[in-house]
N, C-alpha and C positions, 0 to 999 in steps of 0.2 A: 813806524808799525806800534800800535797801540797794543798793550794787551790788558784782557781782562781776568777776574778771578772769579770765583764762585762755580757754580752748576747751571748750566745749559740745558733747556728742553729736547730732549732727541726728537727732534724736527722728526725598398722600391723607391719612387719621388714622393710617397709620401714620407718617408721616413728621413729622404734629404731635406725635408720644407722643415720637419721636426728637430735635425739637427743645426741647421740656422737658428731655431728659436732658442737657443742654450737659455739654458737656460740664461736798514744800514741807510744812512743820513744821503737821501740821493733827491734831487727834484725831480720829477716825474709830471709828463704830461701825455697823453696818448691821443692820438687822432682816431675817429670810428673809420670803419669802412665802407666803402661803394657797395662791394658784392651783396651776395647771399650769406656770407658767413660759413660758409660750409666747410667742415673738417671731416677727420679722418672717422669720427664716430659721434654720435647725437650730443655728448659731452662737449665734443670740441665746438659745433657746429652752433651748441648755444653760447660759447662764451662767444661766437663771433657777432651772433646775431644780438646779444645783449650790447657790446659796444656797439652794435648800428644804431641803436636806437638813439645815441647822441645826435641831434639833428644841431645844424647852424643854423643862424638867425636867417630870418625871411631875405632873399633876395642875394645871399652869398652860395658860393660855391660847396657844396658840401663836404665835409673832411672826408679820408680816405683813410685805408687800413697801413700804407708805405708812405716814406720819403721819398723814394726813387721813382723818377718817370714808370709808370706803368704802360705805356702806351707800345714798347716794343714785345708785350707779353701776351698771353693769353690768361687773363683773369678767372681766377676760382675762389670766387669770397673773399678772403684775408690774403689768398694766395696767389704768386705769380709766377707762372709756368715758362720758362725757357723756350725758343722756336729753335732746336738746335742746327739749323738752317743755318742760323745768323754766326754760328760759332766757326773758326778754322783755324785756330792754334790750341797750344796745349792748356795755356790758363785761361777762365773764361771771365771776360772783362766782369769788372765791378759793376758795372750798369744793365751786365744781362745775366746776372748770376740768379738765377730761381728766388725764389720767396716762400717761406711753409712758414708762417705764423700760426699760432694757437691763439692770438689778439692783437689786436691793432700795434703796429709798431711804438714802443716807447722814446722815447726823446730824455735822455739823463745828462745831468750837467757835472760837468768830467772834473769838477773843482769841486764839489759837495761828496763825490764819489765814492764809498768804503766798501772792500772787500771783505765780508764776516768770515773767517772759517773757525771751526769748534765743534760742539758736539762731545757724547759722551764717549768715543772714543778716540779723542783728539786728549793732551796734555794740557792745554790754554787754549784759549779764545782768543784770536788776534784780529785786527781789523787791517786791512793796508789800504793806503792810497793808491790813485793811479801811477803816481811818480813812483811810488814803491815799487810798483809792479816791473815799473818799465826799468826801473834799476837792478833788477834781478837778471841771472844769465841767459840771453834769447835761445828757444832753438827755432830754427827754420825748417817745415817740410813741404812737400807739395802733396794734396789730398784732394780726393773727388769727395761731394758729399752728394746723397742720397734721399730723398725722403722712401720711407718705408713703401709708400702707396703710388710710387712712380709706375706708370704702366697701368693704375686700376680700369682706366676707360677701356682697356681692352676685355675685360674679363667677360663680357658678353659675346663678343667675337670668338674668343677662345674656347671660353667653357658652357657656353650659353646660358650664363647665369650673370646679373646684373651684382657688383659689391656694391655698398653704401662706402659715401665719403665722396671728396672731390673727385672729379675725373680725370684725373690726368691724363695726358697723351705720355711722351717719353721725354717730355723737358725737366722734372722735377729734378735735376741733377746738374751738376757742377762740379769744375774744379779750378782749386787757387792756389796760390801759396801763402802761408798762414805762417804769422811769428810771434812767439810770445815765451813767458819762462813754463817750464815743466810743472805741470800741476802735483807732480811727487815733491819738485823745490819749493814750492807754496806750501804743501803738507807738511812737511819737515818745519817749517818755520813754527807750527803750530806744535808738533811732535803727535807721533801716529803710537797708539799705545800698543798694546799686545793684544791687545782682546777684540781690535778693529777689523771689521769686515767689509766692510761696504763704505761708498763715500757718495751721497747725494750733493748733486749739484742743482742749486734753486736761481731762476729765472726773476727780475726785475720786473717784468711785462704783468699787464692784468690777471692772465691766468696762472702767475707763478710758478711757471712749467718748470716743472723738476723730473732727472732722470737720474735715480743710481747705479752703481756700477760699482763690481768687486772690488776689490783693496787693488788685488794685483793689476787690472786694469787701470786703476788710478794712477797706479806707480809705474806704468809703462812709460817709457821713456820719449816713445811718440805722440802721447796724451798729454796736451800740450793747453796752457790758456792763452788763446790769440788775442794780439792788440793790435796786429796788421793784417789785412789781407791785400794780397797784390801788390806789396810795396808803401801800400797806402793806412792810416788808421782805419779801422776797423767801420764801414759806412752803419750808420744807423739801422738798415733794414737786416744787416747781418752781424748784429750783436752789441753794436760800442755801447760801453767801452771795451767789454771781455767780453767772451765766448769762448767755452772747452771746444775743444776738437777733437776726436775720439776716432782717429782713421778705421776705417772697416767696418765699424757699426753704422747703423741707419742714423738718417740725419736729426732725427728726435733726441737723440741723445749728446749731438752737441751743442748743449745749451746755449743759448744767446742770451745777452742782458746779464751775466752771472751776477748775483750779491749773494750768494750766502753757499759757502761749502760745508757741509754735515757731517762729522765721521762718525758712523753708526757702529754701534756694537752686535748689531743683530741685522739680519736678511728687511730691508725698506722696502714697503711697498705703498706705489703712489699711480696716480691714476695713469703716465706712461706705462705703467706694467700690469695694469690690473685689468682695466675698460678700454686702454685705448694701446695700439702697437704689441695688439698678442691674435695668433692666430687661432680662431673663432669657428667653429664648424664640426661636423660629427667625425672628423680625424681627429679631434683635439678636444675632448670631453671636458668640460669644465669643472667635474671632481677631480681629476687627476692634477689639475693645477691650481686649485684654489689657494689664495684667493682671488688668485686673477679667472678670467672668464676664459683664458684660452692659453695657447702657449706663449709666452712672454717674446718677442724680438729682439735680438742684441744687432746680428751680423746680417749684411745683404746677401745678395747672389750675385754670382757671375752675370755679365749682363752685355748685350751691344745692341748699336741703335745707329740706324742711317741718319745723317745729317740733311733730312730731306722733307719739307712736307710731308702730313700723313692726311690724305691720301696724296701721292704726288704727280704733276702735271712735267711730262718729258717731251722735248722734240726728239725726230728722231735722229738718228746718227751716233756716232761713239762716244761714251760719257764716262768720265772720271767720275765715280761715286766714292763718297768719302763717309765715314762715322766713327763713334768713340766707343770704346768698350773698356771694360773694369771688373775689379774682383776684390771680394773684402780676404780672401785669401794670399793675394800680394800680386803680383805681375801677371800681366797677359800673356800667354805663352803664344797665340795664334789666333788668329779670326777666320773663318770661313764662310762663303758665299754661295748660295744657290737663287735660281730663277725660274719660277714655273715649277717648280717639287723636279730639279734635275737635277744633276750631280752637284757634290760639293766641289769650292774651287777656292784656292788657297787666296786670301785678300794680303796686299804688303802693309807688315804694321811700319808705320812712320814713329823716327827715333828709335830711343832703346828701353823701351819699357822696362827692362830688369834693374835697371838703375834708379827709377822711380816705382818702388812697391806701392806705394798709397796713391799712385796719381792714376788719371783714365791711359788708355791707349788710343791712338788716333790709327787708321788703317783706311787704305783705299783701295780699288780695283776697277779695272774697265769694262764696261759692260755696253756692247751692241744694240741701243734701244731702236726696236724694231715697232711698228706702227701695232697699236691694239691694246688689251688691257694685261698688264701681267704683277706678278706678285713675288718679290725679291726679300729671300731671308737670311740674315746674319746670325752664326753662332760663335760665340767665344772660347775658348780654353785657356786654365788660368796654369800656372807652374804646378800646382798640385793635382791636375788632373780635371778639375771640375769643369763642367761645361755646359750649355744650357741644352736643357732638353725639348722634345717637339710637342710635345703636353705638356696643361697646364692643370694645378688642381688648385680646386674653388675653396675660397675662405670668406667670411663673410664681410669683414671689413677689407679685404682686397690688398693684401699686401704683397710683397716678394715674389710678384710673377714675375719669370724670365725664361718664356719658352723662345725658342728662336722665333721671332715675331715678324708676323706676315705683314708685308710692307707692301701695299697696292700704290701700282706706279701704272700712271696710262699717258700711250706713247701717241701722238698725234702727228 
């Protein structure tokens, strides 16, 4: 661990949605994306499009935005959406875990990697190598991650208005086992001053993606700097060598490829809480949230989804339908299902969700598939009593949609 002296530069349903919106010596090479570079806002789209401009030599295959094989996924510019029907266990395999990139995946030399921790709210500035991070006490948790824009592609069907950004289906979500030192332990090495109020985590990708959080969230014992994912070193697309995991908060908060951590003595405003990941619309007037364009998002929303293609084609006869449910508020207490606007019936939860409050829950129910067109809905309720609504509220950037989603099923 290397210390530095001197001064660093500081670097109704409507109400429910508003409550959710609470408010380094590294060798880098980046691959450009194949797709359209679309992100969650114009700025994010521009980041992807700019990287796309780097073409390969004539006759060579074009570079792409990811290291992993993209073929199992639905591709959205620099992003890869998981097909939930490919999943059947509690943990999402690394090679099937969705990818949300704000720029192409950087490839980082672990030997040269240093994590810089400092800022005006820190007592000193330090640098930690990967080996020094590995030597710290490790904390393991199972947590789902979900992009705030998951389900964005359904806004037109649900609200009659299309939201801007990547048109995700249901697969911008996954659940993994994460291990690494607590962020609190790393901050303690630099010392946190009495005047510290926020901690800003900054990535090493082209976008230099950053997301600040209140000091209390940074010191939460379940906020960690993950070094492994499902028992393996973090894959490049998921933040190698270090990413922060912030359970319950939207995926953009779990910054990948962490290179700097700045302890601030005042509120920090960055792209991720001013122009991106904010609720924009008449319900959230910008003058109320200035300098942000709308209400900045932190936590996600209680949701459930079937592990079926959308729309689904099934043969007739009895079917065991399965799916996933999750909530930022803790364990899922129950899931119900309804076919063709009929009565709601309880689904069976698989495992013991209360034992893993940050994980998603699996559920299943038997349905008699009769010939014709059907619509199946599921709705989850968490331990705090939060449940999915039947109607959605539109916002321009398409965040936090969590209605009891109508899932079309055709039975031949």
